C-alpha positions as CSV (number, residue, x, y, z in Angstrom):
1,M,0.0,0.0,0.0
2,S,1.4,3.4,-1.0
3,P,1.4,6.3,1.4
4,R,-1.3,8.9,0.9
5,S,-0.5,12.2,-0.7
6,P,-0.6,15.1,1.7
7,E,-3.2,16.9,-0.5
8,L,-5.7,14.0,-0.3
9,P,-8.0,13.7,2.7
10,E,-7.9,10.3,4.5
11,H,-11.3,9.4,3.2
12,A,-13.8,10.6,0.6
13,V,-16.9,10.3,2.8
14,V,-19.1,13.4,2.8
15,V,-21.5,13.9,5.8
16,H,-24.8,15.7,5.0
17,L,-25.8,16.4,8.5
18,D,-26.2,20.2,8.0
19,E,-28.7,19.7,5.2
20,L,-30.7,17.1,7.1
21,L,-30.8,19.3,10.3
22,A,-31.9,22.3,8.3
23,A,-34.6,20.4,6.5
24,R,-35.9,19.2,9.9
25,N,-35.4,22.5,11.8
26,L,-33.2,20.9,14.3
27,T,-30.0,22.2,15.9
28,L,-26.9,20.2,16.4
29,T,-27.5,20.5,20.2
30,E,-31.0,19.1,19.9
31,L,-29.8,16.2,17.8
32,A,-27.0,15.4,20.2
33,D,-29.5,15.4,23.1
34,R,-31.9,13.1,21.3
35,V,-29.1,10.7,20.1
36,G,-27.3,10.7,23.4
37,I,-23.9,11.8,22.3
38,T,-21.9,15.0,23.0
39,V,-22.2,18.0,20.7
40,V,-18.4,17.9,20.3
41,N,-18.5,14.3,19.0
42,L,-21.5,15.1,16.7
43,S,-19.6,18.2,15.5
44,I,-16.6,16.0,14.6
45,L,-18.8,13.8,12.6
46,K,-20.6,16.8,10.9
47,N,-17.3,18.3,9.9
48,G,-16.0,15.1,8.3
49,R,-13.2,14.6,10.9
50,A,-14.6,11.4,12.5
51,K,-12.4,8.4,12.0
52,A,-15.3,6.0,12.7
53,V,-19.0,5.9,13.5
54,R,-20.6,3.2,15.7
55,F,-23.6,1.5,14.1
56,N,-25.7,2.2,17.2
57,T,-24.8,5.9,16.9
58,L,-25.6,5.8,13.1
59,T,-28.9,4.0,13.9
60,A,-29.9,6.6,16.5
61,I,-29.1,9.5,14.2
62,C,-31.1,8.0,11.4
63,E,-34.0,7.3,13.7
64,V,-34.1,10.9,15.0
65,L,-33.7,12.4,11.5
66,D,-36.0,9.8,9.9
67,C,-33.5,9.0,7.2
68,Q,-31.3,6.2,5.9
69,P,-27.5,6.0,6.2
70,G,-27.2,6.9,2.5
71,D,-29.1,10.2,3.2
72,L,-26.5,11.0,5.8
73,L,-23.3,9.7,4.2
74,T,-22.0,9.6,0.6
75,V,-18.7,8.9,-1.0
76,E,-17.3,11.3,-3.5
77,R,-15.2,10.0,-6.3
78,R,-11.5,10.8,-6.1
79,T,-9.8,12.0,-9.2
């Protein structure tokens, strides 16, 4: 496996949490309270800096936002 170029992010996963929150008139704080995680951890996910997401957290987020994981996360093609 070759080392990553410094210009490329570690991953190409895009988190669409801002759009989903806006569409549901929810704040990050409200979502964090309903999901049961800290605002800091949810913010790390929202900003694409999370290294992993637990399935139980993903499930809780999707239940609160009434969405599917594919609504929340997508993968952008790298060029």
